VONUGU-813666 format. One line per field, with one value per residue: residue number from 0; x, y, z of N, C-alpha, C, O in turn. Coordinates in Angstrom, 2 decimals. Layout:
n	[NUM:...];
n.x	[X:...];
n.y	[Y:...];
n.z	[Z:...];
ca.x	[X:...];
ca.y	[Y:...];
ca.z	[Z:...];
c.x	[X:...];
c.y	[Y:...];
c.z	[Z:...];
o.x	[X:...];
o.y	[Y:...];
o.z	[Z:...];
END
This chain:
n	[0:1:2:3:4:5:6:7:8:9:10:11:12:13:14:15:16:17:18:19:20:21:22:23:24:25:26:27:28:29:30:31:32:33:34:35:36:37:38:39:40:41:42:43:44:45:46:47:48:49:50:51:52:53:54:55:56:57:58:59:60:61:62:63:64:65:66:67:68:69:70:71:72:73:74:75:76:77:78:79:80:81:82:83:84:85:86:87:88:89:90:91:92:93:94:95:96:97:98:99:100:101:102:103:104:105:106:107:108:109:110:111:112:113:114:115:116:117:118:119:120:121:122:123:124:125:126:127:128:129:130:131:132:133:134:135:136:137:138:139:140:141:142:143:144:145:146:147:148:149:150:151:152:153:154:155:156:157:158:159:160:161:162:163:164:165:166:167:168:169:170:171:172:173:174:175:176:177:178:179:180:181:182:183:184:185:186:187:188:189:190:191:192:193:194:195:196:197:198:199:200:201:202:203:204:205:206:207:208:209:210:211];
n.x	[33.24:34.37:32.77:31.60:31.72:29.14:27.55:28.19:27.19:24.49:23.97:24.51:22.53:20.23:20.43:20.54:17.96:16.47:17.37:16.37:13.68:13.78:13.74:15.35:18.58:20.61:23.74:25.79:28.20:28.86:30.43:31.31:28.84:26.72:25.56:22.91:21.77:21.93:20.17:17.76:17.67:17.39:14.87:13.27:13.67:12.46:9.80:9.26:9.41:11.94:14.80:17.51:20.96:24.23:27.05:29.90:32.13:32.83:30.85:28.59:29.05:28.99:26.36:25.05:25.82:24.93:22.48:20.29:21.58:24.25:25.98:26.66:28.87:31.48:31.25:31.01:32.84:34.70:33.25:29.87:26.63:23.61:20.72:17.83:15.08:11.77:10.00:10.46:11.46:11.72:14.10:16.07:14.89:14.70:17.43:18.50:16.96:17.78:20.48:20.35:20.18:22.25:25.44:27.46:26.59:27.13:26.09:26.98:26.50:24.07:21.44:18.90:16.23:17.93:19.85:22.83:23.37:24.71:25.73:24.21:22.15:20.87:19.93:18.17:16.30:15.27:13.70:11.38:7.86:6.41:4.16:2.03:2.21:1.68:-0.96:-2.18:-1.79:-3.26:-5.82:-6.20:-6.35:-8.67:-10.58:-10.61:-12.47:-14.85:-14.55:-14.53:-17.15:-18.54:-17.83:-19.08:-21.81:-22.04:-21.66:-23.91:-25.95:-25.40:-25.91:-28.62:-29.63:-28.98:-30.52:-31.13:-30.16:-32.53:-33.38:-31.99:-33.99:-34.96:-33.99:-36.36:-38.34:-38.49:-41.35:-44.41:-44.56:-45.84:-49.16:-49.16:-46.62:-46.71:-48.63:-47.37:-45.30:-46.67:-47.83:-46.50:-46.74:-49.42:-50.05:-48.97:-50.25:-53.51:-56.25:-56.97:-59.64:-62.26:-62.31:-64.34:-67.25:-66.74:-64.31:-60.99:-58.65:-55.30:-52.55:-49.56:-47.14:-46.08:-42.79:-40.93];
n.y	[-12.23:-15.49:-18.17:-21.23:-24.79:-25.85:-23.57:-22.94:-25.19:-24.86:-22.50:-23.32:-25.27:-23.73:-21.90:-23.76:-24.85:-22.65:-22.39:-24.69:-24.22:-22.13:-20.02:-18.10:-16.69:-14.04:-12.46:-10.08:-7.50:-5.74:-4.09:-1.29:-0.14:1.67:0.58:1.26:1.58:-1.00:-2.19:-1.08:-2.21:-4.92:-4.85:-4.10:-6.34:-8.35:-7.52:-8.09:-10.79:-11.90:-13.74:-12.57:-12.50:-12.15:-13.91:-16.03:-17.24:-19.96:-21.14:-20.53:-21.95:-24.53:-24.72:-24.51:-26.77:-29.60:-28.60:-26.83:-24.47:-24.77:-24.21:-21.55:-21.48:-20.73:-18.01:-17.29:-15.65:-14.44:-12.43:-12.00:-10.57:-12.29:-12.70:-14.48:-16.01:-17.37:-16.35:-15.62:-13.15:-11.38:-11.24:-10.23:-7.79:-6.43:-6.11:-4.78:-2.42:-1.26:-0.89:1.21:3.46:3.24:3.15:1.54:-1.00:-3.66:-5.60:-8.88:-11.43:-13.96:-16.43:-17.96:-20.12:-22.24:-21.08:-19.28:-15.88:-12.82:-9.47:-7.76:-9.52:-9.94:-7.35:-7.07:-9.04:-7.88:-5.85:-6.97:-7.05:-7.86:-10.29:-8.89:-6.42:-7.16:-8.09:-5.70:-4.21:-5.78:-5.52:-2.80:-2.76:-4.27:-2.67:-0.41:-0.19:-0.12:2.22:4.08:3.80:4.59:7.29:8.24:7.74:9.36:11.88:12.02:11.97:14.36:16.19:15.83:16.65:19.31:20.20:19.37:20.70:21.87:19.80:20.37:21.61:19.98:21.13:23.23:22.73:25.01:26.99:27.93:31.25:33.90:35.35:38.15:38.86:37.86:39.49:41.98:41.59:41.28:43.71:45.83:44.81:44.75:47.44:48.18:46.69:46.10:45.20:41.81:39.82:38.83:35.55:32.98:31.59:28.63:28.18:27.29:29.08:29.88:28.74:29.36:26.89:24.74:24.34:21.42];
n.z	[33.52:33.17:31.37:32.69:32.10:32.30:31.92:29.26:27.95:28.46:27.06:24.41:24.12:24.38:22.20:20.13:20.30:19.47:16.84:15.74:15.21:13.46:10.51:9.44:9.89:10.94:10.93:12.65:13.22:16.22:17.76:19.72:19.96:22.08:25.32:25.98:23.48:22.44:24.18:23.34:20.80:21.45:22.66:20.49:18.89:20.45:20.32:17.69:17.60:17.40:18.20:19.84:20.29:21.70:20.76:21.17:18.67:18.81:20.41:18.91:16.53:17.52:18.34:15.91:14.58:12.75:12.07:9.76:9.51:9.61:7.39:7.82:9.38:8.54:8.48:11.06:12.86:15.45:18.15:17.65:16.96:16.92:15.04:15.20:13.74:13.44:11.67:8.27:7.52:9.62:11.35:9.61:8.94:11.41:12.22:9.98:9.89:12.30:11.74:9.97:11.52:13.24:12.63:13.56:13.79:11.86:9.34:8.44:7.31:6.39:6.49:4.72:4.15:3.59:2.01:1.68:2.52:1.41:2.41:0.78:0.10:2.57:3.07:0.92:1.58:3.86:2.85:1.97:2.40:5.55:7.06:8.34:7.06:4.42:4.68:5.40:3.05:1.26:2.36:1.92:-0.88:-1.27:-0.04:-1.57:-3.88:-2.40:-0.91:-2.97:-3.97:-1.69:-1.57:-3.89:-3.32:-1.09:-2.22:-3.87:-1.95:-0.59:-2.60:-2.98:-0.49:-0.56:-2.59:-5.72:-8.89:-11.32:-14.06:-17.28:-19.87:-22.90:-26.16:-27.75:-30.58:-33.21:-33.31:-35.12:-36.33:-34.31:-34.60:-34.52:-35.43:-38.02:-39.03:-38.87:-40.66:-43.02:-43.42:-45.01:-47.63:-47.85:-47.99:-50.42:-52.39:-53.80:-51.68:-51.17:-52.39:-50.23:-48.91:-50.23:-48.75:-46.90:-47.88:-47.08:-45.06:-45.87:-43.81:-41.82:-42.06:-39.43:-38.19:-38.71];
ca.x	[33.41:34.40:31.71:32.03:31.26:27.69:26.98:28.37:26.24:23.15:23.85:24.44:21.22:19.23:20.55:20.16:16.49:15.97:17.69:15.53:12.41:14.02:13.87:16.38:19.57:21.41:24.91:26.23:29.17:28.19:31.40:31.24:27.46:26.44:24.68:21.50:21.31:21.73:18.95:16.65:17.64:16.82:13.43:12.65:13.71:11.42:8.50:9.08:9.56:13.30:15.72:18.74:21.94:25.65:27.65:31.25:32.08:32.89:29.54:27.65:29.30:28.55:24.89:24.58:26.26:23.87:21.25:20.31:22.38:25.66:26.78:27.10:30.02:32.64:31.02:30.98:34.21:34.70:31.95:28.87:25.26:22.84:19.27:17.25:13.62:10.93:9.51:11.57:11.91:11.80:15.46:16.74:14.26:15.06:18.83:18.72:16.37:18.64:21.72:20.13:20.34:23.45:26.39:28.39:26.06:27.51:25.62:28.05:26.02:22.78:21.01:17.43:15.75:19.06:20.75:23.67:23.11:25.72:25.12:23.16:21.04:20.15:19.22:17.05:15.31:14.66:12.76:10.14:6.85:6.09:2.78:1.10:2.23:0.98:-2.39:-2.62:-1.85:-4.38:-7.03:-6.33:-6.81:-10.05:-11.46:-10.57:-13.76:-15.87:-14.35:-14.96:-18.61:-19.02:-17.68:-20.12:-23.10:-22.02:-21.85:-25.31:-26.76:-25.18:-26.58:-30.06:-29.95:-28.82:-31.47:-30.49:-30.61:-33.55:-32.78:-32.05:-35.00:-34.48:-34.24:-37.72:-38.36:-39.03:-42.78:-44.89:-44.48:-47.11:-50.02:-48.79:-45.44:-47.16:-49.37:-46.43:-44.54:-47.54:-48.35:-45.99:-47.30:-50.84:-50.15:-48.55:-51.14:-54.91:-56.69:-57.50:-61.07:-62.51:-62.54:-65.72:-67.63:-66.38:-62.94:-60.04:-57.65:-53.95:-51.85:-48.12:-46.86:-45.16:-41.52:-40.87];
ca.y	[-13.51:-16.61:-19.15:-22.59:-25.78:-25.97:-22.38:-23.08:-26.20:-24.27:-21.55:-24.09:-25.91:-22.68:-21.41:-24.88:-24.95:-21.55:-22.69:-25.81:-23.72:-20.88:-20.01:-17.14:-16.23:-12.93:-12.17:-8.69:-6.97:-4.77:-3.41:0.17:0.33:1.89:-0.41:1.67:1.31:-2.45:-2.50:-0.73:-3.22:-6.14:-4.63:-4.16:-7.74:-9.08:-7.12:-8.72:-12.24:-12.28:-14.11:-11.82:-12.85:-12.04:-15.24:-16.30:-18.08:-21.39:-21.58:-20.43:-23.08:-25.76:-24.73:-24.68:-28.06:-30.56:-27.91:-26.25:-23.25:-25.12:-23.53:-20.23:-21.64:-19.97:-16.58:-17.09:-15.28:-13.43:-12.20:-11.37:-10.61:-13.19:-12.54:-15.76:-15.86:-18.32:-15.57:-15.58:-11.78:-10.56:-10.98:-9.33:-6.47:-5.80:-5.70:-3.80:-1.14:-0.69:-0.47:2.48:4.54:2.99:2.63:0.59:-2.34:-4.02:-6.93:-9.60:-12.60:-14.49:-17.65:-18.10:-21.22:-23.05:-20.36:-18.26:-14.51:-11.81:-8.26:-7.31:-10.45:-9.65:-6.08:-7.33:-9.79:-6.95:-4.96:-7.67:-6.81:-9.01:-10.77:-7.82:-5.41:-7.72:-8.09:-4.31:-3.83:-6.50:-4.89:-1.53:-3.04:-4.74:-1.59:0.71:-0.01:0.25:3.62:4.86:3.78:5.41:8.70:8.56:7.80:10.55:13.06:12.04:12.35:15.78:16.94:15.79:17.45:20.72:20.53:19.16:21.67:21.37:19.30:21.29:21.15:19.70:22.25:23.23:22.94:26.35:26.94:28.91:32.64:34.41:36.07:39.57:38.97:37.65:40.68:43.06:41.29:41.41:45.08:46.59:44.28:45.13:48.86:48.35:45.98:46.18:44.13:40.64:39.58:37.93:34.18:32.52:30.74:27.22:28.03:27.31:30.13:29.30:28.97:29.12:25.53:24.63:23.69:20.03];
ca.z	[34.24:32.21:31.48:32.98:31.14:32.37:31.29:27.82:27.49:28.52:25.95:23.16:24.07:24.17:20.82:19.26:20.28:18.64:15.44:15.28:14.69:12.73:9.06:9.03:10.87:10.43:11.76:12.54:14.18:17.09:18.62:19.80:20.16:23.50:25.95:25.91:22.12:22.35:24.93:22.44:19.75:22.02:22.86:19.16:18.46:21.19:19.78:16.37:17.71:16.99:19.26:19.60:21.31:21.40:20.95:20.69:17.47:19.14:20.89:17.80:15.62:18.18:18.33:14.52:14.05:12.53:11.70:8.41:9.55:9.71:6.37:8.30:10.29:8.07:8.74:12.51:13.24:16.50:18.80:16.77:17.45:16.06:15.00:14.80:13.72:12.73:10.54:7.32:7.23:10.83:11.84:8.65:9.01:12.69:12.21:8.92:10.32:13.33:11.09:9.29:12.49:14.04:11.65:14.17:13.57:10.48:8.95:7.75:6.56:6.82:5.82:4.65:3.32:3.19:1.11:2.31:2.05:1.71:2.97:-0.15:0.20:3.82:2.88:0.02:2.36:4.82:2.17:1.66:3.42:6.40:6.97:8.71:6.01:3.26:4.98:5.34:1.65:0.66:2.85:1.22:-2.25:-1.20:0.38:-2.51:-4.57:-1.43:-0.60:-4.13:-3.99:-0.57:-1.95:-4.87:-2.62:-0.24:-3.07:-4.29:-0.79:-0.33:-3.66:-2.72:0.68:-0.91:-3.65:-7.01:-9.90:-12.23:-15.29:-18.43:-20.82:-24.24:-27.07:-28.32:-32.02:-33.52:-33.61:-36.12:-35.89:-33.77:-35.56:-34.59:-36.28:-39.41:-39.45:-39.11:-41.87:-44.19:-43.53:-46.15:-48.86:-47.90:-48.38:-51.81:-53.30:-53.41:-50.79:-51.86:-52.13:-49.10:-49.38:-50.26:-47.62:-47.04:-48.36:-45.94:-45.10:-45.74:-42.52:-41.84:-41.56:-38.30:-38.51:-38.26];
c.x	[33.35:33.26:32.29:31.39:29.74:27.00:27.06:27.38:24.81:22.93:23.70:23.07:20.12:19.24:20.14:18.66:15.88:16.21:16.79:14.21:12.55:14.03:15.02:17.29:20.39:22.52:25.33:27.28:28.51:29.16:31.24:29.84:27.20:25.43:23.22:20.92:21.06:20.46:17.72:16.52:17.02:15.31:12.69:12.60:12.63:10.04:8.21:9.27:10.92:14.13:17.06:19.74:23.36:26.31:29.11:31.16:32.06:31.54:28.50:27.81:28.78:27.02:24.35:24.92:25.09:22.54:21.37:21.17:23.88:26.51:27.26:28.39:31.23:32.49:30.99:32.40:34.17:33.34:31.03:27.53:24.43:21.35:18.66:15.73:12.94:10.27:10.67:12.18:12.29:13.22:16.22:16.19:14.68:16.49:19.12:18.14:17.22:19.94:21.57:20.38:21.61:24.49:27.41:27.86:26.29:27.06:26.71:27.56:24.65:22.49:19.50:17.09:16.91:20.07:21.54:23.38:24.31:25.00:23.97:21.94:20.21:19.34:18.01:15.93:14.56:13.63:11.43:9.11:6.60:4.59:1.78:1.04:1.50:-0.53:-2.96:-2.76:-3.03:-5.70:-7.28:-6.84:-8.27:-11.02:-11.53:-11.89:-14.87:-15.77:-14.83:-16.48:-19.18:-18.91:-18.76:-21.47:-23.18:-22.25:-23.29:-26.21:-26.62:-25.90:-28.09:-30.44:-29.85:-29.82:-30.80:-30.99:-31.60:-32.89:-32.97:-33.03:-34.39:-34.79:-35.61:-37.63:-39.05:-40.47:-43.13:-44.84:-45.82:-47.87:-49.62:-47.60:-45.82:-47.85:-48.44:-45.65:-45.37:-48.01:-47.82:-46.60:-48.76:-51.00:-49.83:-49.51:-52.58:-55.32:-57.28:-58.95:-61.21:-62.78:-64.00:-66.00:-67.27:-64.98:-61.97:-59.00:-56.28:-53.32:-50.37:-47.82:-45.88:-43.89:-41.50:-39.67];
c.y	[-14.66:-17.58:-20.52:-23.55:-25.88:-24.77:-22.48:-24.09:-25.65:-23.31:-22.29:-24.75:-24.90:-22.20:-22.52:-25.05:-23.85:-21.84:-23.79:-25.33:-22.47:-21.09:-19.12:-16.82:-15.13:-12.64:-10.72:-8.37:-5.85:-3.94:-1.90:0.72:0.51:0.87:-0.03:1.45:-0.17:-2.88:-2.20:-1.76:-4.51:-6.02:-4.71:-5.59:-8.56:-8.78:-7.81:-10.23:-12.75:-12.59:-13.45:-12.13:-12.64:-13.37:-15.24:-17.31:-19.57:-21.93:-21.54:-21.60:-24.38:-25.86:-25.01:-26.04:-29.03:-29.93:-27.37:-24.99:-23.52:-24.45:-22.13:-20.30:-20.82:-18.47:-16.26:-16.87:-14.16:-13.28:-11.42:-11.37:-11.39:-12.87:-13.81:-15.64:-16.98:-17.64:-15.39:-14.19:-11.02:-10.25:-10.04:-7.92:-5.73:-5.27:-4.65:-2.43:-0.47:-0.17:0.86:3.67:4.39:2.32:1.66:-0.84:-2.68:-5.45:-7.62:-10.76:-13.00:-15.79:-17.73:-19.24:-22.06:-22.37:-19.30:-16.91:-13.63:-10.57:-7.77:-8.21:-10.23:-8.37:-6.27:-8.08:-8.86:-6.04:-5.63:-7.40:-8.06:-9.33:-9.65:-6.75:-5.90:-7.72:-6.68:-3.84:-4.50:-5.88:-3.57:-1.73:-3.46:-3.61:-0.44:0.87:0.42:1.73:4.51:4.94:4.64:6.89:9.12:8.71:9.02:11.81:13.17:12.48:13.83:16.64:16.98:16.67:18.94:21.14:20.41:20.18:21.04:20.88:20.29:20.74:20.91:20.87:22.11:23.50:24.24:26.25:27.97:30.30:33.10:35.23:37.52:39.79:38.81:38.88:41.82:42.83:41.50:42.82:45.84:46.10:44.69:46.56:49.03:47.72:46.14:44.98:43.00:40.44:38.60:36.53:33.81:31.62:29.31:27.03:28.16:28.37:29.51:29.66:28.68:27.74:25.55:23.91:22.27:19.82];
c.z	[33.23:32.46:31.82:31.98:31.12:31.71:29.77:27.24:27.45:27.36:24.63:23.02:23.76:22.71:19.84:19.18:19.42:17.15:14.88:14.68:13.85:11.22:8.61:10.20:10.20:11.43:11.55:13.59:14.97:17.94:18.54:19.99:21.65:24.05:25.82:24.50:21.90:23.08:24.08:21.32:20.26:22.22:21.53:18.65:19.16:20.62:18.45:16.40:17.28:18.23:18.95:20.71:20.80:21.73:20.49:19.56:17.80:19.60:19.76:16.84:16.22:18.16:16.93:13.93:13.94:12.18:10.27:8.34:9.69:8.61:6.78:9.12:9.85:8.32:10.23:13.03:14.27:17.15:17.88:17.48:16.43:16.18:14.42:14.84:12.95:11.54:9.55:7.12:8.49:11.27:10.91:8.77:10.29:12.65:11.14:9.30:11.39:12.72:10.37:10.22:13.32:13.13:12.24:14.12:12.10:10.21:8.12:6.89:7.08:6.09:5.88:3.70:2.76:2.29:1.88:1.68:2.38:2.24:2.09:-0.07:1.45:3.68:1.97:0.75:3.31:4.17:1.85:2.76:4.25:6.30:7.28:7.63:4.76:3.48:4.90:3.90:0.95:1.09:2.14:-0.19:-2.25:-0.87:-0.61:-3.27:-3.63:-1.09:-1.74:-4.19:-2.87:-0.89:-2.94:-4.20:-1.72:-1.04:-3.53:-3.15:-0.48:-1.35:-3.42:-1.54:0.38:-1.96:-4.99:-8.00:-10.84:-13.50:-16.44:-19.43:-22.18:-25.15:-27.71:-29.81:-32.31:-33.98:-34.68:-35.54:-35.38:-34.81:-35.69:-35.51:-37.74:-39.92:-39.77:-40.40:-43.12:-44.42:-44.72:-47.46:-49.00:-48.35:-49.85:-52.78:-52.84:-52.59:-51.58:-51.49:-51.00:-49.61:-49.33:-49.08:-47.92:-47.56:-47.20:-46.15:-44.99:-44.42:-42.70:-41.30:-40.40:-38.74:-37.96:-37.36];
o.x	[32.37:32.83:33.33:30.62:29.12:25.99:26.10:26.80:24.04:21.86:22.85:22.50:19.21:18.20:19.48:18.13:14.89:15.36:16.49:13.69:11.56:14.30:15.61:16.85:20.81:22.28:25.25:27.25:27.69:28.71:31.05:29.67:27.44:24.57:22.37:19.73:20.09:19.77:16.75:15.42:16.20:14.56:11.63:11.61:11.96:9.21:7.05:9.29:11.05:14.16:17.68:19.42:23.66:26.15:29.48:30.25:31.37:31.15:27.64:26.83:28.22:26.47:23.32:24.37:24.36:21.55:22.44:21.47:24.67:27.67:28.15:28.92:31.93:33.48:30.94:33.05:33.66:32.38:31.36:27.32:24.55:20.80:18.95:15.16:13.46:10.01:11.76:13.29:13.11:13.53:16.93:16.95:14.98:16.75:19.90:18.77:17.37:20.45:22.55:20.75:22.00:24.45:28.15:28.60:25.71:27.59:27.28:28.14:24.14:23.21:18.89:17.61:16.87:21.04:20.96:23.18:24.86:23.79:22.91:20.81:18.98:18.19:16.94:14.75:13.36:12.76:10.46:9.44:6.57:3.86:0.81:-0.03:0.78:-1.29:-4.07:-3.72:-3.73:-6.62:-8.41:-7.67:-9.04:-12.15:-12.40:-12.41:-15.74:-16.79:-15.45:-17.04:-20.17:-19.79:-19.30:-22.20:-24.23:-22.95:-23.85:-27.13:-27.61:-26.43:-28.74:-31.46:-30.55:-29.97:-29.98:-32.17:-31.55:-31.93:-34.00:-32.95:-33.41:-35.79:-35.99:-36.92:-40.09:-40.78:-42.29:-45.07:-46.85:-47.28:-49.70:-47.56:-45.31:-47.70:-48.61:-45.38:-44.84:-48.54:-48.62:-46.93:-49.25:-51.97:-50.36:-49.60:-52.84:-54.80:-58.00:-59.41:-60.41:-63.41:-64.76:-65.11:-67.45:-64.50:-62.12:-58.52:-56.07:-53.52:-49.96:-48.22:-44.93:-43.93:-42.00:-39.44];
o.y	[-14.78:-17.79:-20.92:-23.14:-25.98:-24.93:-22.14:-23.87:-25.92:-23.28:-21.93:-24.78:-25.17:-22.11:-22.25:-25.36:-24.08:-21.57:-23.80:-25.95:-21.80:-22.19:-19.33:-16.70:-15.26:-12.59:-10.18:-8.90:-5.10:-3.15:-1.32:1.92:-0.42:0.38:-0.88:1.17:-0.56:-3.80:-2.96:-2.14:-5.13:-6.96:-5.31:-6.00:-9.38:-9.68:-8.08:-10.89:-13.89:-11.81:-13.74:-12.04:-12.91:-13.89:-14.54:-18.13:-20.36:-23.04:-22.42:-22.18:-25.23:-26.95:-25.66:-26.43:-29.26:-30.65:-27.46:-24.50:-22.60:-24.14:-21.58:-19.27:-20.26:-17.75:-15.09:-17.77:-13.08:-13.93:-10.34:-12.07:-11.16:-12.79:-14.17:-15.22:-17.47:-18.28:-15.03:-14.07:-10.09:-9.09:-9.16:-6.95:-4.54:-4.12:-3.73:-1.40:0.75:0.87:1.58:4.75:5.32:1.12:1.01:-1.79:-2.05:-6.40:-7.01:-11.05:-12.46:-16.18:-17.58:-19.31:-22.53:-22.99:-18.53:-16.80:-13.69:-10.61:-7.41:-7.73:-10.31:-8.32:-5.70:-7.78:-9.03:-5.51:-4.96:-7.50:-9.18:-8.69:-9.47:-6.22:-5.13:-7.39:-6.47:-3.16:-3.87:-5.74:-3.24:-0.95:-3.04:-3.60:0.42:1.99:1.21:2.42:5.55:6.00:5.34:7.67:10.23:9.67:9.65:12.72:14.27:13.28:14.49:17.70:18.01:17.36:19.75:22.34:21.25:20.52:19.84:21.49:20.96:19.57:21.56:21.56:21.03:24.40:24.55:25.51:28.76:30.49:32.74:35.73:38.10:40.76:39.53:39.28:42.54:43.77:41.86:43.13:46.46:46.92:44.92:46.88:49.94:48.19:46.29:43.88:43.21:40.83:37.68:36.37:34.29:30.99:28.82:25.90:29.08:28.57:28.68:30.78:27.91:27.43:26.34:22.99:22.00:18.71];
o.z	[32.50:33.60:31.31:31.11:30.06:31.03:29.07:26.18:26.54:26.76:23.81:21.92:22.98:22.07:18.84:18.11:18.73:16.31:13.69:13.76:13.55:10.73:7.55:11.34:9.05:12.64:10.45:14.70:14.43:18.77:17.47:20.16:22.42:23.32:25.58:24.36:21.24:22.65:24.08:20.94:19.56:21.97:21.44:18.05:18.52:20.47:18.13:15.35:16.83:19.18:17.92:21.90:19.64:22.83:19.55:19.50:17.14:19.23:19.68:16.38:15.53:17.97:16.78:12.90:14.90:12.01:9.66:7.25:9.87:8.88:6.14:9.51:10.69:8.37:10.62:13.55:14.00:16.74:17.39:18.47:15.23:17.28:13.28:15.84:11.94:10.51:9.98:6.62:8.43:11.54:11.37:8.72:10.24:13.01:11.37:9.05:11.40:13.13:10.18:9.77:14.03:12.89:11.49:14.39:11.21:10.78:7.22:5.85:8.06:5.17:6.95:2.58:1.63:1.85:2.64:0.47:3.48:2.48:2.58:-0.16:1.41:4.11:2.21:0.56:3.54:4.86:1.49:3.94:3.73:5.54:6.55:7.32:4.12:2.57:4.41:3.56:0.15:0.27:1.80:-0.67:-3.12:-1.35:-0.51:-3.31:-4.00:-0.99:-1.51:-4.44:-3.06:-0.53:-2.84:-4.45:-1.59:-0.60:-3.59:-3.35:-0.16:-1.02:-3.62:-1.59:0.99:-2.20:-5.36:-7.95:-11.12:-13.98:-16.53:-19.82:-22.55:-24.92:-28.16:-30.24:-31.72:-34.92:-35.10:-34.34:-35.94:-35.77:-36.78:-36.26:-38.59:-41.08:-40.75:-41.14:-44.16:-45.49:-45.43:-48.31:-50.10:-49.03:-50.48:-53.92:-51.65:-52.77:-52.56:-50.42:-50.83:-50.65:-48.49:-48.51:-49.04:-47.68:-46.39:-47.27:-44.10:-43.94:-43.56:-40.17:-40.42:-39.55:-36.87:-36.88];
END
């Protein structure tokens, strides 16, 4: 059913309001995509805060006129699907992720921060982590030392509960040989030589020095 003048004005006003608060717009061809697939794309876009709409080029150009997205006018050719988002990455990410599973969605152009993007530029923008992903990565970095410390403390606690092994004693310095060994070593010499005279009273008997 053709749109009347009032319908067209309403669409232009609605899209213009979205563009006023947007940072990124991505354009894509969508012909041949089943309706149920487009419904899934729209649901995904809503979840990510992306305004998604199929627009005719004349209405899209009229809505973009006087906005920062006016440079996209030359790329607004034929009926396209437009992803508009206040988040700088969301619209590129939603459409690029969908294009990975549906080859009939063909990204044609985009604009971010006043700069026109070709297909490669939109894909590169889509690879940048969004705010939630960045926060998750930052949290992981912050918790890494805590996790390491928790593992160490857990290992120490487990060792204590199981009974820690006795510490290994330091090596003992070699002591003087026992008297029995000295006696056995001296026995052959005693048999070969006459017994020595008993020491006089008050004379100290020589002893084997202890190893230092």
